[in-house]
Backbone as numpy.savetxt, mean C-alpha at the origin, in Angstrom:
# Nx Ny Nz CAx CAy CAz Cx Cy Cz
4.36 14.68 -4.93 4.75 13.18 -5.06 6.06 13.31 -4.94
6.97 13.99 -5.30 8.14 13.77 -5.93 8.85 13.64 -4.30
8.18 14.50 -3.60 8.77 14.50 -2.67 8.35 13.02 -1.22
7.20 12.11 -1.81 6.89 10.88 -1.11 7.72 9.96 -1.45
8.40 9.98 -3.21 9.03 8.62 -3.71 10.20 8.90 -3.17
10.52 10.15 -2.69 12.10 10.43 -1.88 12.18 9.90 -1.01
11.16 10.35 -0.36 10.98 9.48 1.18 10.29 7.64 1.16
10.25 7.38 -0.01 10.22 6.06 0.02 11.37 5.88 -0.46
12.20 5.99 -1.35 13.63 5.47 -1.42 14.45 6.12 -0.14
14.17 6.89 0.70 14.79 6.63 1.96 14.66 5.73 2.89
12.83 5.37 2.92 13.07 4.08 3.65 13.29 2.86 3.02
13.44 2.77 1.69 14.05 1.23 1.15 15.62 1.76 1.29
16.19 2.71 1.44 17.49 2.17 1.70 18.25 2.91 3.18
17.02 2.83 4.63 17.63 2.96 5.43 17.77 1.48 6.19
17.64 1.77 7.43 17.50 -0.28 8.01 16.06 -0.17 8.66
14.98 0.87 8.20 13.66 0.52 8.43 13.52 -1.09 7.90
12.77 -1.73 8.70 12.12 -3.18 8.47 11.24 -3.22 7.43
12.48 -4.45 6.24 11.64 -5.10 5.42 9.52 -4.75 5.51
9.67 -5.47 6.60 8.10 -6.18 6.85 7.27 -4.98 7.21
8.03 -3.94 7.80 7.02 -2.77 7.67 6.60 -2.12 6.60
7.62 -2.02 5.65 7.24 -1.22 4.48 6.75 -2.06 3.42
6.26 -3.45 3.78 5.75 -4.67 2.70 4.25 -4.29 3.87
4.26 -4.42 4.83 2.92 -4.07 5.22 2.37 -2.60 4.75
3.00 -1.54 4.66 2.37 -0.63 4.21 2.01 -0.66 2.61
3.02 -1.32 1.80 2.30 -1.16 0.50 1.12 -2.08 0.53
1.48 -3.87 1.31 -0.31 -3.90 1.61 -1.39 -2.82 1.81
-1.44 -2.43 2.33 -2.49 -1.27 2.91 -2.65 -0.68 2.07
-1.79 0.34 1.50 -2.17 0.98 0.32 -2.64 0.48 -0.86
-2.50 -0.95 -0.99 -2.99 -1.90 -2.04 -4.67 -1.53 -1.54
-5.06 -1.75 -0.50 -6.82 -1.91 -0.33 -7.31 -0.88 -0.56
-6.52 -0.14 -0.27 -7.75 1.88 -0.48 -6.98 1.95 -1.77
-6.01 1.43 -2.69 -5.82 2.22 -4.08 -7.02 1.46 -4.48
-7.19 0.02 -4.45 -8.15 -1.08 -5.32 -9.24 -0.40 -5.10
-9.69 0.08 -4.34 -11.10 0.34 -4.15 -11.38 1.64 -4.10
-13.07 1.69 -4.32 -13.53 3.06 -4.35 -12.78 3.72 -2.85
-12.95 4.96 -3.27 -12.21 6.01 -1.88 -12.92 6.11 -0.99
-14.33 6.44 -1.15 -15.30 6.77 -0.19 -16.07 5.71 0.28
-15.21 4.81 1.15 -15.88 3.40 1.82 -15.24 3.29 3.33
-16.16 2.48 4.11 -16.06 2.52 5.52 -14.66 1.68 5.38
-14.57 0.33 4.62 -13.73 -0.24 5.02 -12.17 0.50 4.63
-11.98 1.75 4.01 -11.14 2.40 3.56 -10.60 3.33 4.71
-11.70 3.66 5.46 -11.40 4.50 6.55 -10.80 3.28 7.61
-11.09 2.32 7.87 -10.86 1.47 8.93 -9.27 1.18 8.62
-9.00 0.76 7.02 -7.71 0.45 6.73 -6.78 2.27 7.09
-7.11 3.09 6.86 -6.47 4.32 7.18 -6.24 3.96 8.32
-7.24 4.01 9.67 -6.67 3.97 10.95 -6.16 3.02 11.02
-5.61 2.21 10.95 -4.75 1.12 10.81 -3.71 1.42 10.46
-3.26 1.65 9.18 -2.27 2.17 8.99 -1.55 3.43 9.74
-2.27 4.30 10.59 -1.92 5.20 11.59 -1.72 4.98 12.85
-2.32 3.86 13.23 -2.03 2.97 14.60 -0.64 2.02 14.16
-0.98 0.83 13.42 0.29 0.56 13.19 1.49 0.85 12.84
2.38 0.72 13.38 3.88 1.27 12.68 4.51 1.03 11.72
3.88 1.56 10.45 3.95 1.47 8.93 4.86 2.66 8.42
5.40 2.16 7.03 6.07 3.23 6.64 4.95 4.28 5.65
4.75 5.57 6.37 3.61 6.14 5.85 3.94 6.74 4.04
5.53 6.58 4.01 5.55 7.06 2.23 5.37 5.73 1.74
5.10 5.01 2.26 5.68 3.57 1.33 4.04 3.39 1.56
3.22 3.83 2.03 1.76 3.73 2.27 1.01 4.41 1.18
1.09 5.14 1.26 0.93 6.66 0.33 1.17 6.82 -1.13
2.48 6.08 -1.60 2.51 6.01 -2.80 2.10 4.41 -3.51
2.11 3.62 -2.37 1.16 2.40 -2.76 -0.38 3.01 -3.57
-0.64 3.48 -2.30 -2.18 3.88 -2.70 -2.41 4.75 -4.31
-1.08 5.64 -4.10 -1.23 6.43 -5.58 -1.20 5.28 -6.77
-0.11 4.45 -6.88 0.08 3.51 -7.74 -1.13 2.54 -7.86
-1.70 1.70 -6.90 -2.73 1.32 -6.83 -4.22 1.72 -7.24
-3.89 2.82 -6.69 -5.36 3.43 -7.75 -4.84 3.61 -9.14
-4.23 4.28 -9.70 -3.79 4.18 -10.90 -4.36 2.39 -11.67
-3.74 1.63 -10.61 -3.82 0.36 -11.60 -5.41 0.29 -11.27
-6.17 0.41 -10.13 -7.37 0.39 -10.16 -8.58 0.77 -11.47
-8.00 1.50 -12.01 -8.99 1.82 -13.07 -8.71 1.55 -14.04
-8.10 0.50 -14.37 -7.56 -0.67 -15.58 -8.47 -1.62 -15.35
-8.44 -2.19 -13.85 -8.95 -3.44 -13.14 -10.54 -3.17 -12.90
-11.15 -2.20 -12.94 -12.61 -1.93 -12.42 -13.73 -2.97 -13.04
-13.53 -2.90 -14.54 -14.49 -3.78 -14.64 -14.28 -5.69 -14.65
-12.85 -6.10 -14.29 -12.98 -6.94 -13.53 -13.59 -7.23 -12.03
-13.46 -6.07 -11.31 -13.75 -5.96 -9.74 -15.32 -5.79 -9.84
-15.67 -5.19 -11.17 -17.37 -5.20 -11.06 -17.96 -6.57 -11.32
-17.10 -7.32 -12.24 -17.67 -8.68 -12.34 -17.66 -9.52 -11.52
-16.78 -9.42 -10.72 -16.77 -10.30 -9.50 -17.59 -10.13 -8.34
-18.12 -8.61 -8.21 -18.70 -8.10 -7.19 -20.38 -8.69 -7.42
-20.45 -8.75 -8.77 -21.32 -9.09 -9.58 -22.15 -10.41 -9.01
-21.11 -11.27 -8.67 -20.80 -12.61 -9.42 -21.17 -13.24 -7.56
-20.19 -12.45 -6.90 -20.58 -12.52 -5.46 -22.29 -12.13 -4.96
-22.65 -10.94 -5.18 -23.92 -10.66 -4.50 -25.11 -10.96 -5.59
-24.78 -11.89 -6.99 -25.77 -12.17 -7.66 -26.14 -13.96 -7.36
-24.68 -14.21 -6.35 -25.02 -16.23 -6.36 -26.25 -16.27 -5.71
-27.00 -17.36 -5.63 -28.57 -17.28 -5.00 -28.49 -18.31 -3.51
-26.88 -18.85 -3.47 -26.50 -19.61 -2.33 -26.49 -18.31 -1.09
-26.52 -17.08 -1.55 -25.90 -15.97 -0.79 -26.70 -15.08 -0.29
-27.73 -15.44 -1.34 -28.82 -14.27 -0.80 -29.42 -14.01 0.13
-29.47 -14.59 1.04 -30.02 -14.78 2.29 -28.90 -13.55 3.37
-27.33 -14.43 3.10 -26.16 -13.35 3.74 -26.66 -12.41 3.70
-26.58 -11.87 2.32 -26.62 -9.96 1.42 -27.97 -9.64 2.45
-29.18 -10.45 2.38 -30.25 -9.53 2.77 -29.92 -9.13 4.25
-28.98 -10.30 5.31 -29.06 -10.27 6.56 -28.23 -9.14 6.70
-27.36 -9.21 6.09 -26.59 -7.90 6.33 -26.74 -6.47 5.73
-27.45 -6.48 4.87 -28.23 -5.22 4.69 -29.54 -5.11 5.85
-29.77 -5.67 6.53 -30.57 -5.13 7.59 -29.53 -4.10 8.47
-28.66 -4.67 8.87 -27.79 -3.65 9.79 -27.38 -2.46 8.70
-27.38 -1.66 9.76 -27.11 -0.11 9.40 -25.17 -0.25 9.28
-24.76 -0.97 9.72 -22.95 -0.66 9.88 -22.52 -1.06 8.06
-23.85 -2.15 7.50 -23.26 -2.87 6.68 -24.13 -1.98 5.48
-24.81 -1.50 5.61 -25.37 -0.37 4.68 -24.38 0.82 4.26
-23.43 1.44 5.25 -22.40 2.53 5.23 -21.08 1.90 4.76
-21.40 0.63 4.77 -20.20 -0.38 3.79 -20.41 -0.50 2.29
-21.17 0.29 1.67 -21.76 0.11 0.63 -21.33 -1.44 -0.15
-21.54 -2.34 0.83 -21.25 -3.50 -0.05 -22.37 -3.79 -1.08
-23.41 -3.33 -1.09 -24.59 -3.76 -2.37 -23.56 -3.05 -3.75
-22.75 -1.78 -3.58 -22.05 -1.79 -4.96 -21.25 -2.96 -5.65
-21.41 -3.07 -6.68 -20.44 -4.04 -7.50 -19.13 -3.55 -7.44
-18.98 -3.04 -8.12 -17.27 -2.38 -7.90 -16.66 -2.54 -6.21
-17.67 -1.82 -5.06 -16.86 -2.06 -4.02 -16.87 -2.80 -3.50
-17.50 -4.16 -3.36 -17.32 -5.37 -3.09 -16.44 -6.23 -3.69
-16.37 -6.01 -5.15 -15.28 -6.32 -5.88 -13.94 -6.58 -5.77
-13.89 -5.16 -5.94 -12.71 -4.55 -5.33 -12.12 -4.77 -3.85
-13.03 -4.84 -3.11 -12.72 -5.76 -1.47 -12.35 -6.57 -1.33
-12.86 -7.85 -1.93 -12.62 -8.72 -2.02 -11.48 -9.18 -2.73
-11.17 -8.69 -3.87 -9.73 -8.81 -4.67 -8.45 -8.44 -3.80
-8.55 -6.98 -3.44 -7.94 -6.79 -2.56 -7.10 -8.15 -1.11
-8.86 -8.39 -0.55 -8.66 -9.10 0.53 -7.51 -10.69 0.14
-8.02 -11.13 -1.22 -7.13 -12.08 -1.39 -5.71 -11.85 -1.46
-5.37 -10.75 -2.23 -4.03 -10.57 -2.97 -3.43 -9.79 -1.43
-3.56 -9.77 -0.58 -3.06 -8.84 0.43 -1.95 -9.72 1.37
-1.74 -10.82 1.74 -1.11 -11.63 2.08 0.02 -11.89 1.56
-0.25 -12.78 0.16 0.72 -11.99 -1.43 1.52 -10.90 -1.34
0.90 -10.07 -1.41 1.61 -8.63 -1.58 2.39 -8.58 -0.39
1.97 -8.58 0.83 3.26 -8.83 1.88 4.31 -9.58 1.68
4.06 -10.48 1.50 5.30 -11.32 1.32 6.13 -10.70 0.33
5.92 -10.67 -1.30 6.03 -10.36 -2.24 7.07 -9.30 -1.70
6.28 -7.87 -1.46 7.02 -6.54 -1.10 8.18 -6.75 -0.26
7.87 -7.74 0.57 8.92 -8.21 1.49 10.35 -8.59 1.22
10.09 -9.51 0.11 10.84 -10.47 -0.52 11.76 -9.04 -1.35
11.46 -8.66 -2.61 11.61 -7.39 -3.10 12.70 -6.08 -2.54
11.95 -5.92 -1.23 12.77 -5.11 -1.06 13.85 -5.74 -0.44
13.79 -6.96 0.72 15.10 -7.62 1.04 16.13 -7.49 -0.63
15.56 -8.16 -1.65 16.26 -8.06 -2.74 16.99 -7.02 -3.19
15.94 -5.64 -3.00 16.80 -4.45 -3.94 17.56 -3.73 -2.60
17.57 -4.07 -1.60 18.84 -3.86 -0.66 20.33 -4.74 -0.98
19.59 -5.68 -0.99 21.48 -6.41 -1.50 21.56 -6.75 -2.61
20.85 -6.66 -3.80 21.59 -6.20 -5.09 21.33 -4.89 -5.73
20.71 -4.29 -6.10 20.41 -2.79 -6.21 21.62 -1.70 -5.22
20.94 -1.57 -4.27 21.46 -0.90 -3.40 23.16 -1.10 -3.20
23.88 -2.21 -3.41 24.41 -2.06 -2.96 25.71 -1.98 -4.26
24.58 -2.49 -5.55 25.32 -1.99 -7.01 25.68 -0.97 -7.16
24.65 0.13 -6.76 24.59 1.41 -6.72 26.38 2.16 -6.18
26.70 1.63 -4.70 27.07 2.12 -3.65 28.65 1.90 -3.93
28.64 1.08 -5.15 30.43 0.66 -6.04 30.09 1.88 -6.83
29.77 2.61 -7.22 30.09 3.78 -8.50 30.86 4.77 -7.42
31.96 5.30 -8.14 32.86 5.96 -7.35 32.05 7.36 -7.26
31.29 7.54 -8.68 30.05 9.00 -8.07 29.34 9.13 -6.59
28.96 7.86 -6.63 28.29 7.98 -4.88 29.09 7.87 -3.53
30.59 7.07 -3.80 31.18 7.38 -2.72 32.03 8.31 -2.45
32.17 9.11 -3.68 32.53 10.76 -3.73 31.51 11.54 -3.11
30.17 11.36 -3.51 29.21 12.05 -2.81 28.72 12.47 -1.42
29.27 10.94 -0.89 29.15 10.37 0.32 30.05 10.74 1.36
31.43 10.88 0.94 32.81 11.35 1.22 32.53 12.88 1.47
31.53 13.59 0.79 32.26 15.14 0.72 31.02 15.68 2.09
31.53 16.32 2.44 31.04 17.58 3.14 29.70 17.82 3.61
28.94 18.06 2.73 27.03 18.21 1.96 26.65 16.85 2.40
27.11 15.97 2.40 26.74 14.40 2.67 26.61 14.71 3.89
27.88 15.13 4.96 27.78 14.39 6.42 26.92 15.58 6.84
26.33 17.15 6.38 25.85 17.76 7.30 24.25 17.20 6.68
23.78 16.79 5.45 22.66 16.09 5.52 22.47 15.00 6.29
23.36 14.32 6.36 23.03 13.22 6.73 22.88 13.82 8.96
23.64 14.43 9.17 23.51 15.11 10.54 22.00 15.65 10.75
21.46 16.21 9.44 20.09 17.06 9.47 18.98 15.82 9.47
19.48 14.82 8.74 18.30 13.92 8.45 18.13 12.99 9.74
19.47 12.77 10.29 19.42 12.09 11.54 18.67 12.63 13.03
18.89 14.27 13.01 18.20 14.68 14.12 16.95 14.81 13.71
16.45 14.43 12.84 15.04 14.77 12.46 14.44 16.05 11.81
15.88 17.27 11.57 15.10 18.07 11.01 14.96 18.01 9.55
15.08 17.55 8.65 14.44 17.37 7.30 13.53 16.54 7.02
């Protein structure tokens, strides 16, 4: 986990696009908030590996939102129950459940459906908020930390130059 956090901070401090990191956080949120073994999580994982996103940010977000989901599970279950027991949607759910693909999706489970709806609603705001926070971090926090004399001394050392040459060549 510490390695993932180190890679996340490396990505935050690098020239990686804030959009790529923000998308990784939002995709990690979908998987983190919903039960792990579900069809839509496999699809999101597939998207994360196909689309160019920062995988360190993806896995850190997955872990963080998984912890958050433990406390939010009752809310997810009540949202899912409300949608599943809505009389106006009964025929929709019956039609979906006749299909094998929707049986595999486990949308008959209140927790799975509620967390999926919740994460879809939060997806776009999470992308924009994460992107904004990453830009603010790079502009303010990173610039503030780089002003310290110890950081400047470390960056001018031979050890740091060797480290940079190894990380830029893809060895580390």
